[in-house]
N, C-alpha and C positions, 0 to 999 in steps of 0.2 A: 335783449337781439330783436329785431323784427326779420321774419321769413319772407320773403315774396316767392310764390307759386309761379312758377313758368308755365308759360302755357306753350301749347304746340298749337303752331298753324298745321291746319290739316288741309293740303291740296285736292278737289276734289275735280275727278276727270271728266270733261263734255267726250259724250258719245253722239252722233251725230250719222243720219244717213241720207246719203248726195252719193249722187255717177261720180264717177271715177273722172268722167271727160267732165263735167263741170263742175269743178270743189269751189265751194262756199267763201272762199277765204282771196283777201290783198295777193299781190305782189311781194314777191320779194318777205313769207312771213314765218314758217318756218325754218327752224337750225339742219334738224334732221325729219327723214322720213324714212320707214319700215313699208314693203310691201310686198303679198306674196300673190301672185297675179295669177289667171286661171292658166289650167298646165293647154291650150291649145285645146286637143280634141281626147283627153284626157278623162275628164269628169263632166259627165251634162250635171249639173251644180244644180239649176233652177229645177229639174225634175227629181232632182232625190228629194230635192227643196220640201217640194209638196207634200208628200208625206208628212212633214213636223208640221207644215205653214198651215195644212188644215185644224191642226188640233189646237195650238198656239193659238189662231183666230178666235175660237172657240171660247178659248178659255181665258186671254187678255187682250183679246181685240177690241173692245169698250174701252181698254185703258189708252190703247196706241192705235186706233180707224186709221191716224194717215197712213199708217205702216202693213195696214189691213184691208187697204181699199179693193181691192180683187179679189174674183174667186180663187186662183191660186196663184203662184210667183210669178212675175213679169219679166217676160221672155225675151222682149223684141231689140232690149240694149243690153241682153247677156254677151259678154267677151268670150265665147265660146267659138270653137270650130266646129261649128255644124253640118253636116254633108247633107241632110237632108231638106234644106232650105231650098229655096228656088237657085236656082244658077250650079244648083252641084256643090261637091269639093272645092272647085277653084274659085266658085263665090264667096265659100265658109271661108276657106283662107284668107280671100283677100278682107273680109266685113274683121274678122280676127287682127291682120295686123294695122288696117285704119286707126281701128277702135281702140289696140292697143300703144298705136303711137299719139292717137289724141289724148288716154292717157298720162303716158311719160309725158308730151309737152304739158299738158296742167301741171304736173311734180315741178318740171321745171320753173315754169313762171311764177309757184308758190313760193319755191327753195328759197332761202337767202344767196347770194352768191358765196361759191366753193363751200355751199351746205352738202351735207352726205347721204346720200340713198343709197336701201339695203333692198335690192329685190332678190327675190327665194325662187329659184325657176330646179321643176323637175321635171325635164321629159326627153326621153331617148330617139326621137327621130331625129333625123335630119332637117325637114319640113318645121318642123316645130319651133327647133331653134332658128332655123332662116327667117321666120317673121318675127320672132323676138328681136335678133339683133337687128332687122330691117329697122325695126318700128323704135330701137335705141338709136340707132343712127341719124335718125331723122328729128331725134327730138331733142338733142341740143347737149344731153347728159353726156359725160366722158366717163368710160370705164376705168377705174383706177387697180381695181384687184378681183379677185374672186378665188371664193373659197369650196371646197365639198365638202358636207359636215355628213355623217354618218345619221340619218334620221329616219329610215323605212324599216319597217318590221321585215327580215326574212322569210317569216311564216305567213305574211298574211297574204290571201287569196291572188288578191293583184299581182303576187311574184309570182305566183306556181304557173310553170311550163310559158313561162313571159321573159323576154329578158329587160323586164321592171329594174328601175334603177335604187339602189339600196343607200341613196344619197342625193342629198337638193345642193344646189348649189346656189350659194350664197354671191351677188354681184355687186361692188360696193362701186358707186357712183360721185361724182363731182357735179356741183354748177360751173366749169370753169371756162375760160375764152378758149378756142377749138384755132386753127391754123385751116387758112380757108382749102388748101389744095396739098393732098399727097401725091408723089406719083408711085405707083406700084410698085415698080421694076424694083424702086428704092426701100420702100415701105416692106416688102417681103426678104427683104433680107432680118429685117432686123423682127418681124412676125417667125419666122425660122427659127430664129436665136432665142426670141424668147418661149418659143414653145419648148424646144428641145430641154431648155433650163426649168421649166417648170415639170416638166415629162420628168426628170431626174429626180423631182422632190416626189414628184406624185408616184412613181415606183418604188422609191424608198421608204415610202408612207402604208407601201401594200395595197394601193388601191388599183384593183381591177375590173376587168371587162368595160361595159357600156360604161362607168362610172368615169374609169381613165379617160376615155374620151371626153366627156363632155367638161372632165375637171380642169381639163389644158383650151377651153373654149374661151374664156376669160382674158388671161394674158394675149393669147393673139386685137382681141378686140381694143382690149386696151393701150395696143401700137394704133390700130383704126381709128380708134375713138376720139387721135388728136387732132382728125383732120374731118372740117366737114363737109369732104369729097374726098373720095382715092378714085386715080380715075391714070390707065398706063397714056403711055407714050403717044397710041393709034387715037387718045381719045376716046374709051373704052369706058363708062363710071362702072365703077369694084364694085358691088354687093356683097351681100348676105352667104348666099352660092358660091361664089369662087373664094371669101374667106373660108369658109368648111370645107371648099376643095386642098384648101392650101393646108391646110390645121391638119387633115386626115393624112392628107401626103405623108408631112412629117410625123406625125405620132406612129405610122405604119411603119415607116423604113425604121423608128425608134424600139418600136415594140419585138419588130422583126431582128433589132439585134441584141435585144436583151432575151428573149427567149431562146433564139442560138446562142445561146455564150458562149459555146464551144467553137462557131465562125465555123458551121455547117451552111448557112443558107444561102451561099453563092453558087453551092450544086444543087441543091433541090430546085423542081419545077415550081411551076406559078401556082399551080391546085395545090402541093402540097401543102406551100407557103399560105396557101388563103384559109385552107383544112385549119391547120395550125392555129393561126390568127381566129378565125371561128370559134376556134373549141374554148380558145381566151379572152376572150371577149363575150361571146352569148353562150356557150357551154353548149347543148342539147337544142336550147329554147329556139320557136320560130323567129323571125326577123322581116318587118317590113318590106318588098319585094325594093323598095329604092334606095331605104340605107343597105340593104343586101349589094344591089348593085355597086352601090357606091364604093361599095367597101370592096369590092371583084376592081372593079375598076383600075382602083390605085394599085395593083398588082396584075394588071394588063389581060384582066379573063372578060371572057361574055356571058354572061347567067342564061342569055336569050339563048347559046348553045348547049347542046343536050351532054348533059355532065353524068356521070354516073354515079356518083355519089349526093349529086346537089338536085332536092327536089323542091319544082315552081307548085305551089301550094292555091290558087286565086293572087291574092295580094299580097302572100306570106313565101318566104323561102327557108326551110331548113334543107338541114345537112343528115344524111343520112351515115350510123354509127354502123359499126361490125352488126351485132344484136338486130340492125334492122333489114338486112340483108342477107341473102343463103349463098352458100357457097356453090349450087351451081350453075345460079346467075353470074357470080364475079369469073368462074370457068370460062363461060361463053363470048364473055367479053373481046371482042378484038384488040382493042388498043386498052390496056392499064396503066393505069398511074400508080407514085408508090404507095397511095394510099390505100386503093384497090386492093395492093397484094398485103399491108398491113393489115384490115381486113379479113381477106380470106384467110391467113397465117394465124389469125387470134381466131377464127370461125374454128382452123382444126385442133388448135391450143385445147381451147372447148370445147372440145366434141374427145381429145383423146388420140386424135389422129397424126402420131410424134410421127410416122414414116412420111408419109403425106404431106406433112410440114415440110418435113427436110426436104424432097423434091421440090415443094413450090420455091422455097427459099435457093433452092442450088438453080434449077432452071428460070429463074426468073431474075439469077446474079444478084441478089439481094442477100444472100447468106452472108457473104464472107466483109458486106461492104458496113463498114463502121458506122457509116452517116442514119443507114437503115434503122441500127438501131438508137441511136442517138433522137432521130426523129423519134418514133417509138416514148422514148424517155420523157420528151420536151410533153409530146402529146399528155403524157402520163400526170406530170406537173402541171399542167394549165388546169385540170377538169377536178372538180371539185369531188372532197371524198366521199364515198358511198356511189359515186356513180358505174352504172355497169361496164362502161368501156373502160375507164381506169382501171377495174378490178383485173378484167380482163388482160390488158397491158402489163399491170406488175406483176400479174404468174405468168406471161411469157418471158416478161424481162427476168424473172428470176434464174429462170435456166437458160438464159440465152445463151449466155458465155460457153453453155456445156455442147448446146447446137451449133454455135462458130467453131469450138475445138473440133468436135467430130465433121464439122462439112470439108473443115479446113485438110484435116489426115483423110478424108475420100478424094479429097481430089488430086491430094501429093499422089495419093494408092494406084488411081485411075493414071497419071501419067508417068508411072512407071512402065504401065502395059501396052501403050501408048506408039 
């Protein structure tokens, strides 16, 4: 018997270096493309690369002279939104959007009809997403799906005391024919339906906070991406800012209903709802002013006005918790929102001042209001384990039934002698 050896064909990959805006391939060349573009202004890639570049140049620069022809990494064509360039913040934003659009247009050119593209993107700010969306809408690629995938270490330095995302969003696009024009008034209904459907899935997957918001962006873009242009009946061209505004409003309504599953949202002030939604989305982290403003705007709140527990620090906004405040400061407030009273009560409880605590609950009228305690419970549920505010809320709620019962007895007794 003659045995013939089977030879395996080894595929050797080809690795090339070129600009993403000028790909060295013909039209309709690839079946699939996978890319992980820069995340707006999150990372100064070229500056960080300089550390490794100089050592690589010394060790292997003679083997690849074309890759190490400059003293440091080239920076003029880097697709990152730097605010220190000439023209400042707006110029950096425009440069990033223009260059990203060129890169996506190149991907569209070299991709086969009905070919697939997967784009990985991780950025929590509205501005970062606006630039990505505008670039995608102008590229000709059609978004067909998006998926959040848990990729980031929660213990990494970047996540400490910030609202950094824990997941990356994988956006799936195809090279498809697009309809020329869609009317916003009609498209809007489809977007709301799609976002609500996605929000339901994301909620069941127990994705929370900033990750929840960005996870719902892709499906909305899937609707918008079917058209070359989306316009209102008045002739206004709809761009990324309006898309994100609609998505945020829809998600905000959905999340509030989910957090206040006991049906008390309608009796709460806008500030209270804002506080609970913030704690759910960002915890105790500081957030960029523009993102905070848009979240507040969705609830009818103007951040520019002085608020008791809202602190604006340069370009950041954060919400004070009970441990950031003093009893005397809360007592002196002329107008107190329910959140102020919750903080006041928690501080008194932490100092074991039970009589003063009962007095506050009685004089403010919240002592026998079930929704007051349900709001405390809602805040506690959205905060992470180990959080100081959560610890205080859990302690107060553990004896709240006894406090309520005692207040009701005292109220009835006072009524007998009045």
